[in-house]
TORNUFI-117251 format. One record per residue: residue in one letter; x, y, z of N, C-alpha, C, O, CB in turn. Coordinates in pm, 1 decimal. Glycine has a CB too. Example, Ala and Ser with C-alpha at 12.3 -4.5 7.8 and 13.67 -1.06 7.14 Angstrom:
 rest       nu       nv       nw      cau      cav      caw       cu       cv       cw       ou       ov       ow      cbu      cbv      cbw
    A   1319.0   -569.0    780.0   1230.0   -450.0    780.0   1320.0   -330.0    780.0   1423.6   -331.9    846.5   1130.8   -447.3    904.6
    S   1285.0   -225.0    708.0   1367.0   -106.0    714.0   1290.0      3.0    787.0   1340.9    113.8    803.9   1408.4    -59.8    572.5
REM end
This chain:
 rest       nu       nv       nw      cau      cav      caw       cu       cv       cw       ou       ov       ow      cbu      cbv      cbw
    X   1578.1  -1169.4    862.0   1629.1  -1304.4    855.7   1759.7  -1311.9    933.9   1838.7  -1217.5    935.0   1649.2  -1349.0    709.3
    X   1780.1  -1422.1    997.1   1907.7  -1441.3   1065.9   2007.1  -1509.6    970.9   1972.5  -1546.9    858.8   1888.4  -1525.6   1196.0
    X   2127.9  -1524.7   1017.1   2234.9  -1577.9    932.5   2207.7  -1722.2    888.2   2240.8  -1759.3    775.6   2367.8  -1571.2   1006.8
    X   2148.9  -1802.2    974.3   2120.1  -1941.4    938.4   2016.7  -1947.5    825.8   2032.6  -2023.4    730.2   2069.5  -2019.9   1061.7
    X   1912.3  -1868.1    837.6   1811.1  -1864.9    732.1   1869.3  -1813.2    600.9   1836.7  -1863.2    493.2   1692.7  -1777.8    774.7
    X   1956.2  -1712.1    611.4   2018.8  -1658.0    491.1   2105.9  -1763.5    424.6   2106.2  -1776.2    302.2   2102.0  -1533.5    524.7
    X   2180.3  -1839.4    505.6   2263.6  -1946.5    451.1   2176.6  -2050.9    381.9   2212.3  -2099.7    274.6   2347.8  -2012.0    562.4
    X   2063.9  -2085.3    441.6   1971.2  -2179.7    378.9   1919.9  -2125.2    246.3   1906.4  -2199.3    149.0   1853.6  -2210.0    472.6
    X   1891.3  -1995.3    242.9   1843.6  -1933.3    119.2   1950.0  -1937.7     10.2   1920.1  -1970.0   -104.7   1801.5  -1788.5    145.1
    X   2073.4  -1905.6     45.8   2182.4  -1906.5    -52.5   2203.3  -2048.5   -106.6   2222.8  -2066.9   -226.7   2314.2  -1852.5     11.0
    X   2199.4  -2147.6    -18.9   2214.5  -2286.7    -63.8   2097.9  -2325.6   -154.8   2117.7  -2394.0   -255.2   2222.5  -2383.2     57.7
    X   1977.5  -2282.6   -120.2   1859.4  -2311.6   -201.6   1872.4  -2247.7   -340.4   1841.5  -2311.0   -441.4   1731.6  -2260.8   -131.1
    X   1918.2  -2122.5   -344.9   1937.2  -2054.1   -473.4   2048.4  -2122.7   -552.1   2037.0  -2138.8   -673.6   1970.6  -1903.7   -452.0
    X   2155.8  -2163.1   -484.5   2268.3  -2229.6   -549.7   2227.9  -2361.7   -614.3   2285.4  -2401.1   -715.7   2379.3  -2253.8   -449.6
    X   2131.1  -2429.1   -557.4   2085.9  -2555.5   -614.6   2021.5  -2534.8   -751.1   2023.8  -2624.5   -835.4   1987.6  -2624.1   -520.5
    X   1964.1  -2416.8   -772.9   1904.8  -2386.8   -902.9   2004.0  -2315.1   -994.4   2012.6  -2343.6  -1113.8   1779.0  -2301.7   -885.1
    X   2078.2  -2222.1   -936.0   2171.0  -2139.9  -1014.3   2311.6  -2155.2   -956.8   2343.1  -2092.7   -855.5   2127.2  -1989.6  -1014.1
    X   2397.0  -2237.1  -1019.1   2530.1  -2261.5   -964.1   2621.1  -2138.1   -968.0   2727.8  -2138.6   -906.7   2595.5  -2374.1  -1039.4
    X   2579.9  -2032.1  -1039.8   2661.3  -1910.7  -1041.7   2648.3  -1831.3   -912.5   2731.0  -1744.3   -885.2   2622.2  -1823.6  -1159.5
    X   2547.0  -1859.5   -833.6   2535.2  -1799.4   -700.1   2612.9  -1889.5   -606.0   2572.8  -2002.8   -579.1   2383.4  -1783.6   -654.1
    X   2723.0  -1838.7   -557.1   2812.7  -1920.9   -476.3   2755.3  -1944.3   -337.5   2693.2  -1856.1   -278.1   2950.2  -1855.4   -465.7
    X   2777.1  -2063.1   -288.2   2731.5  -2100.2   -154.1   2854.3  -2114.4    -64.8   2899.5  -2225.4    -36.7   2647.5  -2233.4   -156.5
    X   2907.9  -2000.3    -20.5   3023.0  -2002.0     70.0   3000.1  -1898.6    179.6   2899.2  -1828.1    179.5   3156.4  -1973.3     -7.0
    X   3094.3  -1890.1    272.8   3077.5  -1800.3    386.9   3068.9  -1654.4    344.5   2987.2  -1579.6    398.3   3191.8  -1818.2    484.4
    X   3150.5  -1612.9    250.2   3148.9  -1473.6    205.1   3014.2  -1439.2    141.2   2958.5  -1332.6    167.6   3263.5  -1447.8    105.0
    X   2962.8  -1527.6     58.7   2833.2  -1503.3     -5.0   2722.3  -1497.5     99.6   2632.1  -1414.2     90.9   2802.6  -1612.8   -109.1
    X   2729.5  -1586.1    197.9   2627.9  -1585.7    303.8   2630.3  -1454.6    381.2   2524.7  -1400.4    413.6   2649.5  -1703.7    399.7
    X   2750.4  -1402.1    411.6   2761.0  -1274.2    482.8   2704.6  -1159.6    399.0   2630.2  -1075.6    449.8   2907.5  -1245.3    519.4
    X   2739.8  -1156.7    272.0   2692.2  -1049.1    184.5   2540.3  -1055.0    170.3   2472.4   -952.9    181.8   2759.3  -1058.4     45.6
    X   2487.8  -1173.5    145.5   2343.3  -1188.7    133.3   2274.2  -1155.6    265.5   2166.2  -1096.5    266.6   2308.0  -1331.4     88.9
    X   2336.5  -1193.8    376.3   2275.9  -1170.1    507.6   2254.0  -1020.6    532.5   2149.1   -981.0    583.3   2364.3  -1229.4    618.5
    X   2351.6   -938.5    497.4   2337.5   -794.2    520.5   2224.1   -735.9    436.5   2158.4   -641.1    479.3   2469.2   -721.6    488.5
    X   2200.9   -790.3    319.6   2090.6   -742.4    236.4   1955.7   -798.3    281.2   1854.6   -728.6    273.2   2115.5   -779.3     91.3
    X   1952.9   -921.3    327.5   1826.8   -988.4    358.2   1775.7   -966.2    500.3   1667.6  -1014.2    534.3   1842.3  -1133.8    335.2
    X   1850.9   -894.5    584.0   1811.7   -876.9    724.1   1669.0   -825.0    743.7   1599.4   -876.0    831.4   1906.9   -782.9    790.4
    X   1621.2   -725.5    666.0   1485.8   -675.4    693.2   1373.8   -767.1    644.9   1256.6   -735.9    665.5   1469.0   -541.4    629.6
    X   1406.5   -878.2    582.1   1305.2   -965.3    522.7   1283.0  -1091.0    604.5   1364.9  -1127.5    688.9   1344.7  -1002.9    381.7
    X   1171.6  -1156.2    578.2   1149.8  -1290.6    631.1   1198.9  -1388.8    525.0   1220.4  -1351.4    409.7    997.5  -1315.6    667.6
    X   1216.2  -1513.2    564.6   1263.1  -1614.0    469.9   1162.6  -1630.9    356.4   1201.2  -1644.1    240.3   1286.7  -1748.6    541.1
    X   1036.6  -1630.4    389.3    931.7  -1648.6    288.4    932.4  -1535.6    186.4    918.9  -1560.0     66.5    794.5  -1657.2    355.1
    X    948.2  -1411.2    233.8    953.3  -1296.6    141.9   1073.1  -1307.9     47.7   1061.3  -1283.0    -72.3    960.5  -1164.1    221.0
    X   1187.8  -1345.6    102.9   1308.2  -1357.6     21.1   1294.2  -1470.0    -80.5   1331.0  -1453.8   -196.9   1430.6  -1381.6    109.5
    X   1241.7  -1582.9    -37.4   1224.3  -1696.1   -127.9   1127.2  -1660.5   -241.0   1151.5  -1694.8   -356.8   1173.5  -1819.3    -50.6
    X   1019.3  -1592.9   -208.3    921.9  -1551.0   -309.3    986.2  -1454.1   -409.0    961.0  -1462.6   -529.2    798.9  -1485.2   -242.0
    X   1068.4  -1362.9   -359.4   1136.0  -1267.8   -447.2   1234.5  -1338.3   -540.6   1247.4  -1300.1   -656.9   1209.1  -1162.0   -364.2
    X   1303.4  -1440.0   -491.1   1396.8  -1516.6   -575.4   1320.9  -1587.9   -686.1   1362.7  -1585.6   -801.9   1476.4  -1619.2   -490.9
    X   1210.4  -1650.5   -651.4   1130.0  -1720.7   -752.1   1081.0  -1621.4   -857.9   1088.4  -1649.3   -977.5   1009.3  -1793.4   -685.6
    X   1031.9  -1507.8   -814.6    985.2  -1405.7   -909.4   1099.4  -1355.0   -997.0   1080.4  -1328.8  -1115.7    921.0  -1288.2   -834.0
    X   1217.9  -1341.3   -937.9   1333.7  -1294.9  -1014.0   1364.2  -1390.3  -1129.1   1381.1  -1347.4  -1243.3   1456.3  -1281.1   -922.3
    X   1371.2  -1518.5  -1098.8   1405.4  -1614.6  -1203.6   1291.8  -1632.9  -1303.8   1316.1  -1667.3  -1419.5   1441.4  -1748.8  -1141.7
    X   1169.7  -1610.4  -1260.8   1057.7  -1614.7  -1354.4   1065.2  -1498.3  -1453.3   1042.0  -1515.4  -1573.0    924.0  -1611.4  -1278.3
    X   1097.6  -1381.3  -1402.0   1102.2  -1260.4  -1485.7   1233.1  -1247.7  -1563.3   1235.3  -1186.9  -1670.3   1082.5  -1136.7  -1399.5
    X   1342.1  -1304.1  -1511.0   1474.2  -1288.9  -1572.0   1542.6  -1424.1  -1586.4   1640.2  -1450.7  -1516.3   1561.5  -1193.9  -1488.9
    X   1494.5  -1509.2  -1674.5   1556.6  -1641.2  -1686.9   1701.8  -1629.7  -1732.1   1734.1  -1554.7  -1824.3   1477.8  -1728.4  -1785.4
    X   1787.0  -1703.9  -1666.5   1928.3  -1705.0  -1703.0   2010.0  -1593.0  -1640.8   2131.7  -1588.7  -1658.8   1941.0  -1697.5  -1850.0
    X   1945.6  -1502.2  -1567.6   2019.3  -1392.0  -1504.7   2041.5  -1425.8  -1357.6   1947.8  -1461.4  -1286.2   1942.3  -1256.2  -1519.7
    X   2165.3  -1414.3  -1313.6   2202.6  -1448.0  -1176.6   2131.6  -1356.8  -1076.0   2120.4  -1236.1  -1097.2   2354.7  -1438.0  -1158.9
    X   2085.1  -1415.1   -968.7   2021.4  -1338.1   -861.9   2127.7  -1262.4   -783.1   2230.3  -1318.5   -744.6   1939.5  -1430.6   -768.2
    X   2101.4  -1134.8   -759.8   2190.5  -1050.8   -679.7   2116.7  -1010.2   -552.2   1995.8   -987.0   -556.7   2237.6   -924.4   -760.3
    X   2185.8  -1001.1   -439.4   2116.9   -970.4   -313.9   2040.4   -838.4   -317.4   1929.7   -829.7   -264.2   2216.3   -967.0   -201.3
    X   2097.4   -736.9   -378.8   2029.7   -607.0   -384.5   1901.7   -612.1   -466.3   1801.3   -551.6   -428.6   2122.4   -502.4   -442.4
    X   1904.7   -683.4   -577.1   1785.8   -695.9   -662.5   1677.2   -775.4   -591.0   1559.0   -743.0   -602.7   1821.7   -763.6   -796.8
    X   1715.5   -878.0   -517.8   1618.5   -958.3   -444.2   1557.9   -875.9   -331.5   1437.1   -881.2   -308.7   1684.3  -1086.2   -388.4
    X   1640.4   -800.3   -261.3   1590.3   -713.5   -153.8   1489.2   -613.4   -209.4   1381.3   -595.8   -152.9   1707.3   -638.8    -84.5
    X   1523.8   -548.9   -318.5   1435.1   -449.0   -378.2   1302.8   -512.1   -419.4   1196.6   -455.8   -393.0   1502.2   -382.9   -499.5
    X   1308.0   -626.9   -483.1   1186.2   -695.8   -527.2   1101.1   -735.8   -406.3    979.0   -720.2   -408.9   1221.9   -821.0   -611.8
    X   1164.2   -786.9   -301.3   1089.8   -829.7   -182.1   1024.5   -710.9   -111.9    910.5   -720.6    -66.3   1182.9   -903.3    -84.6
    X   1095.7   -600.1   -103.1   1038.1   -481.0    -38.9    922.9   -424.7   -122.4    824.4   -376.3    -66.6   1146.7   -372.7    -18.5
    X    934.0   -430.3   -254.4    823.2   -386.9   -340.9    701.9   -477.6   -321.9    588.6   -429.9   -316.3    866.8   -386.7   -489.6
    X    725.8   -608.9   -311.9    616.8   -703.3   -287.0    548.3   -672.8   -154.8    425.5   -672.8   -146.1    669.0   -847.5   -287.3
    X    628.1   -647.0    -52.0    573.1   -616.6     80.3    488.4   -489.9     75.9    378.1   -486.3    130.3    686.3   -601.2    183.5
    X    540.5   -386.0     10.7    466.3   -259.7      0.7    335.4   -279.0    -75.5    233.1   -220.3    -40.1    552.2   -152.4    -68.6
    X    339.0   -360.2   -178.5    218.7   -386.5   -256.5    113.8   -459.9   -172.7     -4.6   -426.7   -178.4    253.3   -468.3   -381.6
    X    156.5   -558.6    -95.7     63.1   -632.9    -10.4      5.4   -542.7     97.7   -113.8   -550.3    127.7    132.9   -754.0     53.5
    X     89.3   -456.9    157.0     41.6   -365.6    260.7    -57.5   -265.4    202.7   -156.4   -231.4    267.6    159.4   -292.0    326.1
    X    -31.9   -218.1     81.6   -124.7   -124.9     17.8   -258.5   -191.8     -9.5   -363.9   -130.2      6.5    -65.4    -70.9   -112.6
    X   -253.9   -317.1    -50.5   -377.7   -391.1    -72.7   -457.4   -408.2     55.2   -580.2   -398.6     54.1   -347.5   -526.5   -132.3
    X   -389.1   -433.1    164.0   -455.2   -447.0    293.1   -516.1   -315.1    336.6   -629.0   -311.9    385.7   -357.0   -497.2    398.6
    X   -441.9   -205.5    319.0   -494.4    -73.8    355.3   -614.6    -36.0    270.7   -705.5     31.1    319.5   -386.4     31.9    340.8
    X   -616.9    -77.5    146.0   -728.0    -43.7     57.7   -856.1   -113.1    101.6   -965.4    -62.5     75.8   -694.7    -81.4    -86.2
    X   -844.9   -226.5    166.7   -962.3   -300.7    212.0  -1017.2   -243.2    342.4  -1137.7   -250.2    367.0   -927.7   -448.6    230.4
    X   -931.2   -187.0    425.1   -973.1   -135.5    555.0  -1058.7    -10.0    540.0  -1041.2     67.9    446.4   -851.2   -105.7    641.8
    X  -1150.8      7.9    633.0  -1234.7    127.3    633.9  -1153.7    241.5    694.9  -1100.6    227.0    805.0  -1368.0    103.1    713.7
    X  -1143.4    354.4    625.4  -1067.4    465.5    680.2  -1128.4    517.8    810.9  -1248.7    504.4    833.3  -1059.2    577.7    578.1
    X  -1047.8    575.4    894.0  -1092.7    627.4   1022.7  -1200.7    732.8   1004.2  -1294.1    739.1   1084.2   -975.2    685.7   1100.6
    X  -1190.6    815.2    901.5  -1289.7    921.6    882.0  -1428.8    863.4    861.6  -1527.0    924.4    904.1  -1251.6   1009.4    762.1
    X  -1440.1    747.9    798.0  -1570.4    684.6    780.6  -1625.9    639.8    916.6  -1745.6    653.3    942.1  -1559.6    563.8    683.5
    X  -1542.0    588.2   1001.2  -1587.6    543.6   1132.5  -1638.0    661.3   1214.6  -1733.7    647.9   1290.8  -1474.9    471.4   1207.0
    X  -1573.5    777.0   1199.2  -1613.0    894.3   1275.1  -1748.6    947.4   1231.3  -1814.9   1018.4   1306.8  -1508.6   1002.3   1261.6
    X  -1790.2    913.4   1109.4  -1917.2    962.1   1057.1  -2036.0    877.7   1101.9  -2150.0    909.4   1067.8  -1912.1    966.1    906.9
    X  -2012.0    771.9   1176.7  -2121.7    688.5   1220.9  -2214.4    768.1   1311.6  -2170.0    839.2   1401.7  -2069.4    564.0   1293.0
    X  -2341.6    755.0   1286.3  -2441.6    828.1   1363.3  -2489.4    743.3   1480.6  -2471.1    621.6   1483.0  -2560.4    868.4   1273.7
    X  -2550.4    809.6   1576.7  -2601.9    737.8   1692.7  -2725.1    655.0   1656.5  -2763.3    564.2   1730.4  -2635.6    835.9   1804.9
    X  -2787.3    686.6   1542.3  -2905.4    611.0   1500.2  -2868.9    482.7   1426.5  -2957.5    412.7   1377.4  -2993.2    697.1   1411.9
    X  -2740.1    450.7   1417.9  -2696.3    326.7   1356.7  -2661.0    337.2   1210.0  -2607.5    242.5   1152.5  -2800.2    225.6   1373.2
    X  -2689.9    450.5   1148.3  -2654.5    467.4   1007.9  -2504.5    486.7    998.4  -2445.4    559.5   1078.1  -2730.4    587.5    944.1
    X  -2443.2    421.9    901.4  -2298.0    431.6    889.8  -2254.1    554.5    811.9  -2141.7    602.0    828.2  -2243.1    307.6    823.9
    X  -2342.9    606.4    726.8  -2307.5    726.3    650.1  -2420.1    827.6    659.3  -2537.3    794.4    641.8  -2278.2    691.2    502.1
    X  -2383.3    949.5    686.7  -2479.6   1058.0    691.3  -2432.5   1165.9    595.2  -2312.6   1190.7    582.3  -2496.0   1114.0    836.3
    X  -2525.3   1228.5    529.3  -2489.8   1334.2    435.4  -2446.5   1458.7    511.5  -2468.2   1471.2    632.0  -2608.0   1366.4    342.0
    X  -2385.0   1549.8    438.2  -2341.9   1675.3    500.3  -2464.6   1749.2    552.5  -2459.8   1810.3    659.3  -2262.5   1764.2    399.1
    X  -2575.1   1743.7    476.9  -2699.5   1809.5    517.1  -2750.8   1752.1    649.3  -2797.3   1826.7    735.4  -2806.5   1794.1    407.2
    X  -2742.6   1620.4    665.5  -2789.0   1558.1    788.9  -2700.5   1595.6    908.0  -2748.8   1607.0   1020.6  -2793.0   1406.8    772.7
    X  -2572.9   1614.2    882.9  -2481.4   1648.8    992.2  -2485.0   1796.7   1026.8  -2451.1   1834.1   1139.1  -2340.5   1609.3    956.0
    X  -2526.1   1883.6    930.7  -2524.2   2028.9    951.3  -2655.1   2092.2    904.4  -2653.6   2170.1    809.2  -2405.0   2092.4    876.8
    X  -2768.0   2061.3    968.1  -2896.3   2111.3    917.6  -2909.4   2264.1    923.8  -2965.4   2324.1    832.2  -3008.9   2048.6    996.0
    X  -2859.7   2326.9   1028.6  -2871.9   2472.8   1040.7  -2790.0   2543.2    932.5  -2836.9   2639.2    871.5  -2826.2   2519.6   1180.7
    X  -2668.4   2495.7    908.9  -2583.2   2555.7    805.7  -2643.7   2533.6    667.4  -2636.2   2621.6    581.6  -2440.5   2496.8    811.7
    X  -2703.2   2417.2    645.2  -2769.5   2387.8    517.8  -2882.6   2489.2    492.6  -2893.5   2546.3    384.0  -2825.6   2242.1    517.5
    X  -2965.4   2509.9    594.6  -3076.8   2603.5    579.9  -3026.8   2745.1    553.3  -3082.4   2815.6    469.2  -3164.7   2601.7    705.2
    X  -2923.0   2786.7    624.0  -2868.0   2920.8    604.9  -2815.3   2938.9    462.4  -2841.8   3040.6    398.3  -2755.9   2947.4    706.6
    X  -2741.0   2840.1    413.4  -2684.8   2849.3    278.3  -2794.2   2844.5    171.1  -2784.3   2913.6     69.7  -2584.2   2735.9    255.1
    X  -2897.7   2763.8    192.8  -3008.1   2758.6     97.2  -3078.5   2893.7     89.8  -3111.3   2941.2    -18.9  -3108.2   2648.1    136.0
    X  -3101.4   2954.5    204.0  -3166.3   3086.7    205.9  -3077.9   3191.4    139.8  -3127.1   3276.4     65.7  -3199.1   3129.3    350.4
    X  -2949.1   3186.0    165.8  -2855.3   3279.7    102.4  -2855.5   3260.7    -49.4  -2853.1   3358.9   -123.5  -2711.9   3260.2    158.7
    X  -2858.3   3138.5    -95.7  -2864.1   3111.5   -238.6  -2993.0   3161.6   -300.4  -2992.8   3215.2   -411.2  -2849.2   2963.8   -264.3
    X  -3103.8   3144.1   -228.3  -3232.6   3192.1   -277.4  -3232.4   3343.4   -290.1  -3279.2   3398.0   -390.0  -3345.8   3147.1   -184.8
    X  -3179.7   3411.2   -188.7  -3173.0   3557.9   -191.8  -3081.2   3606.3   -304.5  -3112.5   3704.1   -372.3  -3123.4   3612.2    -56.1
    X  -2967.5   3537.7   -324.5  -2875.5   3575.1   -432.5  -2940.5   3556.8   -569.4  -2919.3   3638.4   -659.1  -2746.7   3491.9   -424.2
    X  -3018.4   3451.9   -586.3  -3086.7   3426.9   -713.6  -3193.0   3533.6   -740.2  -3205.1   3581.8   -852.8  -3151.1   3286.7   -713.5
    X  -3269.8   3570.7   -638.1  -3371.0   3676.8   -654.3  -3304.4   3807.7   -691.3  -3352.5   3878.6   -779.7  -3453.9   3694.4   -525.1
    X  -3192.8   3841.5   -624.2  -3120.9   3965.6   -654.1  -3067.6   3963.5   -797.2  -3071.5   4065.6   -865.9  -3005.0   3986.7   -554.3
    X  -3018.1   3848.8   -842.7  -2966.4   3836.1   -978.5  -3078.0   3855.0  -1081.9  -3059.4   3924.4  -1181.8  -2899.3   3699.3   -997.1
    X  -3192.7   3793.4  -1057.7  -3306.7   3807.1  -1149.3  -3357.4   3950.4  -1155.8  -3391.8   4000.1  -1263.0  -3420.1   3714.6  -1106.6
    X  -3362.0   4016.9  -1039.7  -3404.5   4157.9  -1036.0  -3305.9   4244.8  -1112.9  -3346.6   4335.4  -1185.6  -3416.9   4208.0   -889.7
    X  -3177.5   4217.9  -1097.5  -3075.2   4297.5  -1166.2  -3085.6   4280.7  -1318.4  -3053.9   4373.6  -1392.7  -2934.3   4256.9  -1117.9
    X  -3129.1   4164.8  -1364.6  -3144.3   4141.1  -1506.9  -3280.8   4185.9  -1560.3  -3305.8   4182.6  -1680.8  -3123.6   3995.1  -1536.1
    X  -3366.9   4227.0  -1469.9  -3498.2   4272.2  -1510.3  -3593.8   4159.4  -1543.2  -3688.8   4180.0  -1618.8  -3485.9   4361.4  -1627.0
    X  -3572.3   4045.1  -1490.6  -3657.2   3930.0  -1519.7  -3752.4   3896.2  -1405.7  -3824.4   3796.6  -1411.6  -3571.8   3810.4  -1550.8
    X  -3752.6   3978.8  -1302.9  -3842.8   3952.7  -1191.6  -3912.5   4077.0  -1150.8  -3993.2   4074.8  -1057.8  -3769.5   3894.5  -1074.7
REM end
C-alpha cells in the first residue's frame, strides 16, 4: 500500500474507532506496517479484528499479522486445488492420467514377484511344509 491508501485506511478505521488517531504520525506508523499489503487485504483484516475483538483498538502490527495470515491461508487453499507437478509427470502417452507402479515398471514388477515366490518356497521348505 502507498501512503495515500494507508491514510485512507486510517481515516476509515477512525470513523469507526475514534481511539485510532487520524493524524500524520499515525499515518506514517501505519504505512510502515501496511506496506506489504493491498488496501483490500488491510481493510478485510481490520473488519475481522473488530469482529473478533469488539471494543479493542486496532494496532498496525496486529492488523498486519492478521492480513498476512489471511493471505497465507488463501494461498494454501489455492495450492491445495492445483494438481501437483508429480501427477502431471505421470501422464502416459496413451492418455491415462494415472498409471500404477506396475504399469510404469513391468520388468521390475516381474522380477520382484519371482523373487517373492522363490522366497516363499524357500520359507515353506525350511518349515517342512513343502
